[in-house]
TIVEX-327779 format. One line per 4 residues: number of its first residue (from 1); their letters; for each residue x, y, z of C-alpha. Coordinates in pm, whole numbers, padded with zeros to 5 digits. Example, Ala and Ser with C-alpha at 12.3 -4.5 7.8 and 13.67 -1.06 7.14 Angstrom:
! residues 2
1	AS	01230,-00450,00780  01367,-00106,00714
***
This chain:
! residues 833
1	XXXX	-01837,-00883,04388  -01680,-00850,04055  -02064,-00801,03882  -02139,-00580,04160
5	XXXX	-01862,-00308,04208  -01857,-00342,03797  -02249,-00204,03843  -02159,00088,04002
9	XXXX	-01849,00175,03764  -02072,00110,03456  -02012,00451,03313  -01659,00413,03337
13	XXXX	-01652,00073,03222  -01805,00140,02928  -01478,00408,02882  -01241,00168,02895
17	XXXX	-01423,-00068,02643  -01422,00240,02389  -01042,00241,02419  -01054,-00095,02259
21	XXXX	-01364,-00135,02049  -01202,00115,01718  -00826,-00101,01739  -01044,-00414,01726
25	XXXX	-01301,-00323,01458  -01032,-00197,01238  -00822,-00562,01249  -01147,-00696,01214
29	XXXX	-01291,-00526,00898  -00912,-00594,00729  -00915,-00914,00796  -01251,-00992,00668
33	XXXX	-01241,-00827,00422  -00966,-01003,00311  -01053,-01403,00304  -01374,-01253,00132
37	XXXX	-01140,-01118,-00118  -00934,-01447,-00140  -01256,-01628,-00150  -01393,-01396,-00446
41	XXXX	-01039,-01485,-00626  -01097,-01844,-00586  -01463,-01841,-00710  -01400,-01620,-00964
45	XXXX	-01086,-01708,-01150  -01227,-01882,-01460  -01409,-01542,-01539  -01127,-01357,-01421
49	XXXX	-00925,-01545,-01697  -01235,-01590,-01911  -01066,-01958,-01959  -00984,-02285,-01733
53	XXXX	-00626,-02212,-01925  -00445,-02007,-02150  -00072,-02079,-02325  00041,-01731,-02449
57	XXXX	00342,-01601,-02596  00546,-01275,-02667  00654,-01423,-03052  00452,-01619,-03302
61	XXXX	00393,-01964,-03154  00652,-02185,-03352  00584,-02535,-03443  00692,-02689,-03145
65	XXXX	00413,-02488,-02955  00146,-02549,-03272  00208,-02941,-03186  00182,-02909,-02818
69	XXXX	-00143,-02672,-02878  -00268,-02936,-03084  -00185,-03213,-02872  -00424,-03074,-02596
73	XXXX	-00715,-03066,-02853  -00692,-02697,-03005  -00724,-02388,-02899  -01108,-02281,-02856
77	XXXX	-01072,-01949,-02878  -00694,-01712,-02969  -00611,-01339,-02985  -00321,-01131,-03073
81	XXXX	-00290,-00816,-02805  -00080,-00469,-02815  -00087,-00164,-02742  -00144,00117,-03056
85	XXXX	-00294,00495,-03096  -00612,00484,-03174  -00770,00765,-03374  -01154,00862,-03323
89	XXXX	-01204,01069,-03692  -01529,01218,-03524  -01342,01429,-03271  -00991,01402,-03413
93	XXXX	-00891,01301,-03055  -00581,00995,-03062  -00494,00757,-02768  -00233,00441,-02685
97	XXXX	-00479,00187,-02618  -00438,-00180,-02616  -00600,-00339,-02918  -00704,-00716,-02888
101	XXXX	-00841,-00890,-03169  -01016,-01202,-03060  -01152,-01529,-03263  -01414,-01795,-03139
105	XXXX	-01619,-01776,-02794  -01414,-01609,-02565  -01510,-01552,-02252  -01589,-01899,-02189
109	XXXX	-01641,-01768,-01824  -01791,-01451,-01723  -01919,-01235,-01979  -01777,-00937,-02182
113	XXXX	-02047,-00635,-02011  -02141,-00412,-02304  -02366,-00102,-02376  -02596,-00205,-02565
117	XXXX	-02599,-00571,-02460  -02599,-00735,-02808  -02260,-00584,-02907  -02126,-00809,-02693
121	XXXX	-02211,-01125,-02883  -02282,-00912,-03246  -01923,-00755,-03281  -01726,-00994,-03439
125	XXXX	-01929,-01110,-03684  -02061,-00754,-03807  -01662,-00624,-03818  -01738,-00383,-03578
129	XXXX	-01506,-00294,-03266  -01625,-00223,-02875  -01414,00028,-02706  -01354,00109,-02354
133	XXXX	-01723,00283,-02163  -01484,00529,-02007  -01269,00644,-02332  -01606,00701,-02518
137	XXXX	-01705,00871,-02250  -01383,01119,-02242  -01413,01203,-02615  -01791,01191,-02659
141	XXXX	-01833,00865,-02870  -02129,00739,-02913  -02185,00338,-03087  -02186,00370,-03442
145	XXXX	-01955,00621,-03485  -01602,00527,-03606  -01241,00459,-03486  -00872,00412,-03704
149	XXXX	-00648,00173,-03552  -00321,00156,-03786  -00442,00117,-04152  -00852,-00009,-04087
153	XXXX	-01130,00209,-03965  -01373,00003,-03807  -01755,00108,-03649  -01806,00116,-03310
157	XXXX	-02003,-00150,-03180  -02062,-00022,-02819  -01927,00101,-02538  -01728,-00228,-02359
161	XXXX	-01814,-00192,-01966  -01603,-00489,-01863  -01427,-00770,-02001  -01180,-01081,-01849
165	XXXX	-00826,-01047,-01787  -00879,-00618,-01793  -00775,-00481,-01471  -00914,-00155,-01346
169	XXXX	-00484,00008,-01339  -00358,-00146,-01658  -00708,00001,-01847  -00672,00374,-01727
173	XXXX	-00326,00385,-01902  -00442,00172,-02226  -00792,00089,-02269  -00866,-00183,-02398
177	XXXX	-01046,-00184,-02694  -01164,-00562,-02914  -01213,-00610,-03270  -01204,-00941,-03469
181	XXXX	-00937,-01112,-03541  -00959,-01135,-03898  -00905,-00762,-03905  -00558,-00805,-03705
185	XXXX	-00339,-00885,-03999  -00480,-00550,-04186  -00408,-00322,-03937  -00009,-00313,-04035
189	XXXX	00060,-00294,-03701  00257,-00675,-03626  00580,-00511,-03717  00949,-00568,-03594
193	XXXX	00971,-00444,-03243  00607,-00437,-03228  00487,-00567,-02825  00266,-00862,-02928
197	XXXX	00092,-01106,-02678  -00064,-01378,-02870  -00324,-01609,-02599  -00486,-01962,-02671
201	XXXX	-00784,-02025,-02430  -00857,-02390,-02350  -01198,-02484,-02151  -01110,-02791,-01958
205	XXXX	-01241,-03151,-01991  -01451,-03310,-01732  -01206,-03392,-01458  -00878,-03280,-01608
209	XXXX	-00613,-03187,-01344  -00503,-02840,-01418  -00244,-02880,-01135  -00098,-03182,-01324
213	XXXX	-00123,-03050,-01679  00057,-02716,-01602  00354,-02901,-01408  00386,-03096,-01762
217	XXXX	00345,-02893,-01996  00466,-02597,-01858  00864,-02651,-01876  00751,-02750,-02251
221	XXXX	00642,-02413,-02335  00923,-02237,-02136  01151,-02386,-02335  00980,-02260,-02664
225	XXXX	00936,-01875,-02543  00559,-01949,-02422  00402,-02029,-02108  00069,-02183,-01997
229	XXXX	-00138,-02027,-01653  -00426,-02239,-01555  -00711,-02004,-01370  -00586,-02141,-01015
233	XXXX	-00237,-02011,-01075  -00320,-01675,-01160  -00611,-01646,-00918  -00287,-01713,-00666
237	XXXX	-00052,-01450,-00789  -00365,-01185,-00799  -00436,-01283,-00517  -00118,-01263,-00395
241	XXXX	-00083,-00907,-00488  -00408,-00772,-00327  -00293,-00956,-00003  00033,-00748,00028
245	XXXX	-00139,-00444,00041  -00382,-00605,00281  -00036,-00698,00512  00007,-00274,00536
249	XXXX	-00300,-00226,00636  -00341,-00502,00897  -00022,-00325,01048  -00183,00044,00995
253	XXXX	-00539,-00159,01183  -00274,-00284,01474  -00141,00068,01549  -00493,00169,01619
257	XXXX	-00529,-00164,01840  -00186,-00063,02073  -00345,00277,02075  -00663,00119,02204
261	XXXX	-00471,-00102,02492  -00262,00203,02576  -00567,00399,02677  -00667,00094,02890
265	XXXX	-00359,00063,03040  -00393,00399,03168  -00755,00381,03236  -00701,00092,03445
269	XXXX	-00415,00257,03653  -00615,00550,03777  -00938,00285,03814  -00753,00113,04026
273	XXXX	-00605,00362,04237  -00902,00466,04230  -00994,00075,04427  -00761,00111,04626
277	XXXX	-00911,00211,04930  -01205,-00058,04903  -00915,-00380,04831  -00753,-00276,05156
281	XXXX	-01118,-00301,05341  -01158,-00663,05162  -00842,-00714,05303  -00994,-00646,05619
285	XXXX	-01223,-00861,05623  -01081,-01177,05514  -01029,-01146,05162  -00734,-01274,05005
289	XXXX	-00452,-01134,04719  -00575,-01371,04480  -00946,-01308,04540  -00952,-00949,04552
293	XXXX	-00729,-00959,04184  -00951,-01179,04026  -01240,-00886,04155  -01118,-00671,03920
297	XXXX	-00903,-00884,03645  -01282,-01065,03572  -01399,-00684,03547  -01108,-00618,03262
301	XXXX	-01176,-00947,03108  -01549,-00911,03075  -01500,-00542,02956  -01275,-00675,02709
305	XXXX	-01516,-00923,02610  -01778,-00680,02531  -01525,-00426,02358  -01479,-00730,02130
309	XXXX	-01819,-00810,02048  -01900,-00441,01950  -01560,-00370,01830  -01641,-00686,01586
313	XXXX	-01970,-00589,01483  -01856,-00215,01388  -01570,-00399,01223  -01797,-00614,00983
317	XXXX	-02002,-00278,00954  -01666,-00109,00825  -01574,-00347,00605  -01933,-00326,00367
321	XXXX	-01778,00012,00240  -01434,-00121,00138  -01562,-00241,-00189  -01663,00134,-00276
325	XXXX	-01310,00186,-00174  -01090,-00025,-00400  -01329,-00053,-00649  -01036,00100,-00890
329	XXXX	-00793,-00181,-00838  -01055,-00480,-00845  -01142,-00621,-01156  -01397,-00780,-01031
333	XXXX	-01710,-00742,-00757  -01643,-00852,-00403  -01923,-01058,-00238  -01932,-00968,00138
337	XXXX	-02042,-01239,00330  -01937,-01372,00742  -01656,-01538,00801  -01613,-01708,01122
341	XXXX	-01200,-01683,01131  -01201,-01284,01200  -01511,-01271,01438  -01376,-01553,01671
345	XXXX	-00972,-01325,01647  -01187,-01013,01769  -01353,-01131,02057  -01052,-01336,02163
349	XXXX	-00815,-00979,02057  -01041,-00865,02266  -00999,-01068,02605  -00637,-01111,02548
353	XXXX	-00528,-00764,02478  -00729,-00653,02743  -00623,-00848,03034  -00246,-00828,02875
357	XXXX	-00203,-00464,02917  -00448,-00408,03207  -00196,-00648,03403  00090,-00414,03533
361	XXXX	-00202,-00171,03682  -00352,-00480,03768  -00082,-00603,04013  -00149,-00295,04281
365	XXXX	-00377,-00470,04392  -00233,-00796,04527  00029,-00551,04747  -00238,-00337,04883
369	XXXX	-00207,-00384,05269  -00553,-00383,05512  -00327,-00065,05679  -00434,00110,05365
373	XXXX	-00753,00206,05548  -00614,00381,05810  -00325,00576,05573  -00423,00851,05361
377	XXXX	-00136,00824,05048  -00127,00915,04704  00152,00634,04670  -00001,00332,04463
381	XXXX	00195,00051,04665  00547,-00079,04476  00515,-00386,04268  00746,-00646,04169
385	XXXX	00999,-00536,03910  01075,-00897,03793  00678,-00927,03752  00661,-00594,03534
389	XXXX	00931,-00730,03310  00763,-01050,03291  00469,-00866,03149  00641,-00592,02964
393	XXXX	00786,-00923,02782  00502,-01094,02751  00327,-00736,02569  00671,-00730,02350
397	XXXX	00623,-01104,02275  00299,-01060,02174  00324,-00753,01969  00596,-00955,01759
401	XXXX	00432,-01274,01726  00084,-01082,01636  00270,-00915,01346  00387,-01200,01222
405	XXXX	00068,-01375,01184  -00027,-01030,00960  00243,-01024,00739  00432,-01398,00734
409	XXXX	00765,-01264,00787  00958,-01232,01094  01183,-00981,00927  00908,-00756,00880
413	XXXX	00796,-00852,01196  01052,-00767,01364  01112,-00487,01268  00777,-00367,01307
417	XXXX	00739,-00462,01631  01086,-00283,01669  00989,00004,01529  00692,00067,01698
421	XXXX	00864,-00016,02040  01128,00296,01934  00816,00520,01850  00651,00434,02202
425	XXXX	00995,00449,02421  01057,00808,02220  00727,00979,02283  00747,00831,02649
429	XXXX	01086,00954,02711  00944,01333,02551  00683,01288,02803  00884,01194,03149
433	XXXX	01189,01492,02991  00937,01728,02909  00792,01683,03339  01095,01640,03484
437	XXXX	01228,01964,03296  00923,02175,03426  00997,02079,03767  01330,02101,03730
441	XXXX	01313,02470,03577  00977,02565,03686  00914,02908,03608  00834,03036,03943
445	XXXX	00793,03450,03774  00514,03307,03591  00141,03429,03689  -00110,03187,03845
449	XXXX	-00295,03041,03564  00031,02944,03414  00189,02770,03695  -00104,02624,03783
453	XXXX	-00150,02467,03435  00209,02330,03405  00204,02168,03740  -00128,02009,03647
457	XXXX	00130,01771,03384  00281,01617,03678  -00031,01627,03952  -00110,01269,04110
461	XXXX	-00303,01097,03841  -00162,01285,03536  -00249,01174,03229  00061,01309,03047
465	XXXX	00254,01050,02934  -00032,00878,02802  -00223,01152,02600  00112,01221,02465
469	XXXX	00133,00832,02332  -00200,00857,02196  -00149,01224,02030  00194,01143,01899
473	XXXX	00140,00784,01750  -00167,00931,01617  00023,01219,01414  00283,01046,01342
477	XXXX	00130,00770,01131  -00110,01031,00947  00235,01225,00902  00439,00900,00780
481	XXXX	00179,00794,00534  00131,01179,00396  00553,01200,00330  00557,00847,00201
485	XXXX	00294,00971,-00064  00513,01279,-00139  00844,01040,-00153  00630,00837,-00455
489	XXXX	00533,01141,-00656  00835,01267,-00618  00970,00971,-00797  00681,00985,-01138
493	XXXX	00710,01397,-01154  00830,01522,-01448  01102,01840,-01418  00983,02114,-01568
497	XXXX	01256,02196,-01804  01348,02124,-02217  01541,01855,-02101  01316,01621,-01962
501	XXXX	01102,01456,-02184  00741,01425,-02214  00623,01274,-02523  00773,00953,-02627
505	XXXX	00742,00785,-02971  00766,00411,-02979  00754,00134,-03224  00944,00371,-03488
509	XXXX	01041,00166,-03741  01409,00282,-03968  01251,00371,-04268  01016,00594,-04051
513	XXXX	01306,00748,-03840  01383,01062,-04048  01039,01190,-04153  00919,01159,-03785
517	XXXX	01208,01393,-03658  01101,01624,-03936  00759,01648,-03793  00874,01681,-03466
521	XXXX	01151,01961,-03515  00901,02127,-03804  00731,02225,-03504  01041,02426,-03315
525	XXXX	01010,02103,-03031  01353,01991,-02953  01446,01597,-03027  01587,01466,-02694
529	XXXX	01645,01153,-02790  01660,00885,-03091  01746,00578,-02972  01813,00252,-03123
533	XXXX	01624,-00048,-02971  01668,-00406,-03061  01515,-00717,-02937  01693,-01071,-02868
537	XXXX	01692,-01355,-02545  01954,-01526,-02336  02099,-01847,-02498  02356,-01925,-02258
541	XXXX	02455,-01784,-01919  02794,-01902,-01861  02863,-02259,-02009  02453,-02383,-01988
545	XXXX	02193,-02327,-02237  01872,-02184,-02096  01675,-02503,-02100  01976,-02718,-01906
549	XXXX	01931,-02420,-01642  01534,-02489,-01717  01564,-02863,-01653  01774,-02838,-01345
553	XXXX	01546,-02806,-01037  01864,-02694,-00788  01913,-02388,-01012  01904,-02062,-00831
557	XXXX	01893,-01828,-01173  01539,-01648,-01178  01290,-01791,-01407  01237,-01425,-01575
561	XXXX	01606,-01437,-01731  01520,-01713,-01909  01207,-01661,-02073  01242,-01265,-02053
565	XXXX	01301,-01064,-02456  01511,-00775,-02341  01493,-00488,-02521  01819,-00326,-02587
569	XXXX	02035,-00040,-02692  02407,00020,-02763  02553,00349,-02679  02959,00427,-02505
573	XXXX	02832,00657,-02229  02614,00597,-01936  02350,00886,-01844  02203,01029,-01507
577	XXXX	02036,00743,-01392  02282,00470,-01401  02627,00483,-01206  02886,00189,-01229
581	XXXX	02895,-00074,-00937  03155,-00303,-01143  03385,-00328,-01401  03415,-00006,-01652
585	XXXX	03195,00140,-01951  03279,00166,-02223  03496,-00061,-02274  03727,-00238,-02576
589	XXXX	03607,-00540,-02720  03755,-00842,-02510  03877,-01063,-02764  03775,-01168,-03123
593	XXXX	03456,-01238,-03144  03321,-01100,-02811  03142,-00839,-02707  03132,-00686,-02417
597	XXXX	02802,-00609,-02222  02677,-00391,-01934  02442,-00532,-01692  02177,-00345,-01460
601	XXXX	02235,-00455,-01122  01914,-00645,-01115  01996,-00825,-01413  02313,-00942,-01310
605	XXXX	02171,-01069,-00978  01894,-01268,-01111  02111,-01455,-01402  02423,-01510,-01095
609	XXXX	02682,-01353,-01346  02979,-01147,-01247  03218,-00867,-01407  03407,-01112,-01667
613	XXXX	03176,-01393,-01712  03055,-01494,-02061  02664,-01465,-02177  02548,-01571,-02570
617	XXXX	02234,-01428,-02665  02018,-01533,-02939  01965,-01181,-03171  01708,-01275,-03365
621	XXXX	01779,-01597,-03489  02169,-01543,-03502  02407,-01604,-03203  02640,-01315,-03038
625	XXXX	02892,-01430,-02729  02938,-01184,-02481  03083,-01076,-02132  03022,-00888,-01873
629	XXXX	03216,-00546,-01903  03043,-00351,-01591  02747,-00381,-01413  02516,-00019,-01334
633	XXXX	02324,00066,-01088  01978,00177,-01220  01707,00434,-01102  01410,00264,-01223
637	XXXX	01204,00545,-01026  01287,00804,-01283  01097,00892,-01566  01387,00812,-01866
641	XXXX	01419,00521,-02037  01645,00289,-01929  01794,-00048,-01997  01884,-00397,-01864
645	XXXX	02113,-00479,-02146  02366,-00219,-02300  02575,-00298,-02591  02867,-00073,-02712
649	XXXX	02845,00078,-03038  02966,-00072,-03357  02794,-00406,-03306  02440,-00344,-03355
653	XXXX	02386,-00089,-03655  02300,-00322,-03870  02089,-00590,-03632  01689,-00556,-03704
657	XXXX	01583,-00283,-03453  01276,00026,-03431  01355,00315,-03253  01233,00509,-02952
661	XXXX	01219,00896,-02969  01128,01184,-02758  01067,01545,-02729  00938,01753,-02504
665	XXXX	00644,01952,-02564  00579,02278,-02363  00171,02236,-02315  -00114,01954,-02383
669	XXXX	-00268,02156,-02638  00113,02122,-02889  00125,01781,-02725  -00207,01761,-02918
673	XXXX	-00168,01856,-03219  00150,01685,-03254  00029,01350,-03167  -00270,01402,-03410
677	XXXX	-00045,01440,-03702  00178,01200,-03620  -00087,00919,-03614  -00235,01028,-03929
681	XXXX	00121,00979,-04127  00238,00696,-03885  -00021,00503,-03788  00134,00203,-03691
685	XXXX	00367,00420,-03427  00288,00429,-03046  00320,00763,-02840  00282,00799,-02490
689	XXXX	00172,01096,-02329  00422,01120,-01987  00161,01371,-01848  -00151,01155,-01913
693	XXXX	00069,00887,-01778  00170,01059,-01435  -00244,01176,-01418  -00329,00804,-01367
697	XXXX	00005,00762,-01099  -00126,01031,-00940  -00477,00948,-00936  -00355,00588,-00804
701	XXXX	-00168,00676,-00523  -00433,00935,-00424  -00689,00617,-00396  -00430,00377,-00247
705	XXXX	-00307,00742,00007  -00743,00763,00096  -00779,00431,00173  -00453,00427,00392
709	XXXX	-00559,00744,00540  -00896,00577,00628  -00745,00313,00806  -00521,00590,01020
713	XXXX	-00811,00741,01084  -00908,00472,01318  -00585,00533,01527  -00632,00914,01505
717	XXXX	-01021,00827,01637  -00869,00569,01899  -00629,00910,02008  -00949,01033,02095
721	XXXX	-01143,00832,02265  -00817,00739,02483  -00807,01115,02560  -01151,01140,02634
725	XXXX	-01122,00873,02856  -00851,00988,03054  -01028,01317,03069  -01380,01051,03225
729	XXXX	-01136,00889,03460  -00979,01144,03654  -01337,01350,03668  -01301,01309,04051
733	XXXX	-00966,01418,04054  -01031,01705,03858  -01338,01819,04081  -01138,01806,04380
737	XXXX	-00867,02020,04236  -01128,02277,04117  -01299,02308,04455  -00995,02400,04627
741	XXXX	-00904,02640,04373  -01240,02809,04379  -01216,02792,04787  -00863,02987,04694
745	XXXX	-01022,03232,04545  -00994,03128,04180  -01300,03228,03935  -01462,02929,03657
749	XXXX	-01266,03199,03379  -00939,03082,03590  -00983,02734,03603  -01125,02703,03223
753	XXXX	-00740,02917,03106  -00582,02668,03305  -00747,02323,03167  -00695,02488,02818
757	XXXX	-00332,02601,02866  -00312,02234,03005  -00428,02068,02701  -00265,02311,02437
761	XXXX	00084,02226,02581  -00024,01828,02548  -00128,01881,02250  00125,02064,02090
765	XXXX	00409,01878,02268  00266,01508,02139  00191,01673,01805  00513,01890,01736
769	XXXX	00679,01547,01846  00488,01281,01636  00584,01512,01298  00924,01543,01403
773	XXXX	00964,01168,01424  00749,01083,01126  01009,01344,00944  01275,01116,01080
777	XXXX	01086,00808,01021  01041,00962,00634  01377,01012,00608  01492,00711,00679
781	XXXX	01227,00515,00411  01349,00715,00123  01739,00667,00221  01653,00279,00278
785	XXXX	01380,00181,00072  01294,00458,-00212  01685,00510,-00242  01581,00897,-00318
789	XXXX	01599,01234,-00183  01351,01351,00072  01200,01678,00048  00930,01695,00307
793	XXXX	00578,01883,00257  00509,02159,00448  00100,02006,00484  00178,01807,00816
797	XXXX	00347,02143,00961  00071,02363,00884  -00257,02158,00870  -00170,01829,01084
801	XXXX	00004,02008,01357  -00214,02259,01448  -00522,02049,01354  -00459,01802,01613
805	XXXX	-00401,02040,01900  -00643,02216,01840  -00885,01878,01846  -00664,01810,02162
809	XXXX	-00794,02129,02317  -01154,02125,02192  -01216,01809,02344  -01011,01857,02709
813	XXXX	-01270,02142,02717  -01561,01999,02642  -01502,01722,02873  -01425,01980,03183
817	XXXX	-01728,02144,03153  -01874,01928,03419  -01544,01948,03663  -01669,02338,03661
821	XXXX	-02022,02297,03744  -01955,02084,04038  -02050,02164,04372  -01862,02158,04659
825	XXXX	-02043,01873,04839  -01981,01652,04571  -01597,01632,04691  -01718,01549,05074
829	XXXX	-01973,01270,04987  -01700,01152,04690  -02030,01136,04456  -01771,01163,04135
833	X	-01646,00874,04212
***
C-alpha cells in the first residue's frame, strides 16, 4: 500500500525530498571535507614542516641547548628567521618581509617550489635570494634584479612559489625571503630587541619514536627557553586550527538541515490532511491503526532515504569546490577522496530526520475515525498531547546531541540548541500573533483583493507559519553573518584622525632614536609615540621558580607564561585601551628593592596571581623582584600598542632597550616616501604600515565571509525549496478557492493581486523579523563575545530585506500560474490531488 500510494503521489513526494536534500548536502560536504583535510594534514605533516622534528628558540641557543642538539646527532640543517624591511633598488619600493637564512639541505620533505625550478637548489651556493612570487609580481621584479636586506644587497635567484612552514595568511603580512645562512651576520639585523627565531631541523632515524622523544626532550628544552616540535604535533595543532572553523561551518550547514526538516513537517502536515479520508476508508475495510500509520511512515522513510542519497551525492560534489574557496588559508593542496563516515551519516540523517520531524503530523492518521468517510470537516482529529510533547522533546534532544557531536562542547551545543529554539519560537510567535491580530482587527473597510489576501493568511491549509520560519531563519542567518563581519572590521578599522597612528617603526635602537625622530618631524608629520621596550622573561612566580613549575604536572599555570619573552614598557599612566580591574596605577614602590608592576588580566589569570603577589623577572641576565600593584583590562582588538606587563618610570631606563616610534601619514605616497628614506638611513629598522596590514585583514575577513555566506546560501536555498513545496502541496486547496472566487465573479487579475499581496505580506513579515532578530543577536555578540560597540550597517535593511521579499513574491506568483489556469472541472473531479 505504501508503494502503490507513493507512486500515485510521486511528484509531491519529490517536493518533500527537496526540502531535505540541500540540508543533507551542506552537512555532508562540510563533514567530508573536514575528514579529507584531517587525512591530508596527517599525510603531509612532514612536508608542511620540512623535517621530522625541529628545535627552535627565540634567543641564541645556550650551551645546554647545543648539548641536547649534539646528543641527537646534530642538526641536519638550521635557519635564522626575523622580520625586516626589504628594499628593491630597481623600483625603490620597500616592504616588510620575513627573512630566513638557511644552511643545509632544508627542506628534507616537500620542496621549495620556485621559478625557475633550478633556483631552489642553486641559490645557496650562488649567494642569491628567493623572493615571494606575489611580492615580485606586485613590484614588477624579475630574476636577476636585486634586493637589499639590512646592510647587504643580493641578486634575486627566482620566485618563491611555496615553501614548508609558510602559511598563506602570515605570508600576506610579511612575505618570505630566503637567503643563504652565511649572509645573516652581514645584514647587521641581529640586534637588541630583534624578533629572531633560531630553528634546527632534524631527520629522524629508522623506527625513532617521535612521541617518546617529545615527552623526554621537550621539558629539558623548555627549561632553557627553547622548544621541540615534531611533525605529528605540528600537524595536530594545524588540524585543530582548521577544525574550529569547520565546526562553525557545520553549525551553519545544520541550520539549513533543520530548515529543510521544518519544510518536511509542513509538507507532511498538508499531505496527510488530504489523505485522512483515504485512511478512514482503509479503517472501514478492516485496516488497523498501526497499518494505516505504517503505510505513510514507510513513505516518509523512503523519501528520507532517497533524499539522503541525493543530498549525499550533491554534498560530495560540492566539497570539490572547497579547496578553491579556502586556498588562501591552506598551506598545502588538499587531495579530495571519498570517505565512508560522512556518506553513512548522510543516509542515516535523511531517514532519521525525515521520520522524526514527520511524526507529529503522521500521528493524525492514528486518531482518524472510520466515520470520517461520512463527515465533511476541515479540522484534523485531535492528537495526544503526551505524544506531541514526547516528539518535541525527542527533536530538541536530537538537535542538542547532534550539535554536541559537531562541536564537541556541551556548552556550545546547549547554547546553539537554545539559540535555535529561541529564534524558531520567536518567529513562530510572530506568525501566530500576526494571524490572531488579523482575525481580531480585520480591516473590513478595505477593498476585496486586500481583504481576501489577508484572509488567505489564516485559511485552512495555510502556510503562514512555515513560510515565516523559512524566510525568517534564512534572513536571520545571512544578516547575523553580515553584522558579525562588520563588528570584526570595526575593531580593526583605523580612526581617520591625526591622533591614530598608521605607521609604526619597530626595533629603533637607542643611538638611532634622535635621527629617526628628526626624519619624521622634518616632513611635518607628528611623532605620536616614542615607546621604550625592554625584553625579559619570568623567573619566579610567588615562591616557585619557573623550572620548578614546569616539572610540576599538577600546576595550573599556563605554559606560555613560563616560556614567553615579554616585551614590556614603563610609564606612569594608563592609555585609552586600558582600564583598571584591581589595584591602583601609578603607585609608589612597595618596599626597598621591590618594584610595583601592572599586569594585563589575561597574564594575571594564566599566571594565577593577584594584587600583592610577588614575581621575579629575568631582565637580560639580571633578576628583578616585583609585586603586582594592579591588574588591567586591555582591549587587544584596538589598533595601538598594548602591553601585558607595565613597569613604573624610573626603573628600567638604564636597561638594554629599543624604541617603537609611531606617526600618522595622511596618504600612501607620503607613507611610501618616508619609508624609503628611513630604510635607506636605518636599514635595521622594521616599519609596519597599518594601511597594508588592514587591507590584508579586510581581505581575510572577506574570504571568510564569502565561505560562510556560501554555506548560508544553503539555508536560503532550502527556504526557497520549502516555499515551493508549500505552495505546490496546497495547490488543490488554492485551485478550489480560485474556482469559487471566479464563480463569484472575480477576475484572473484580481486573483493574481490577491496572491501577490499574500506573498508580499509573508516576505515582508518574515524578512523583517529575521533582520530584527539578527540585530538583537549581533548586539549580544558585540557585548558578550567581541566586547565592543555595535553600529549596525544599513545593507541588510536596504538589500537583504527587500531582496528576499521580492524573491518570495516571485516564487509565489510563478508557482500560482497553474492555479489561475485550472478549469472548474478539476475541482469537481479532484484531479489536482
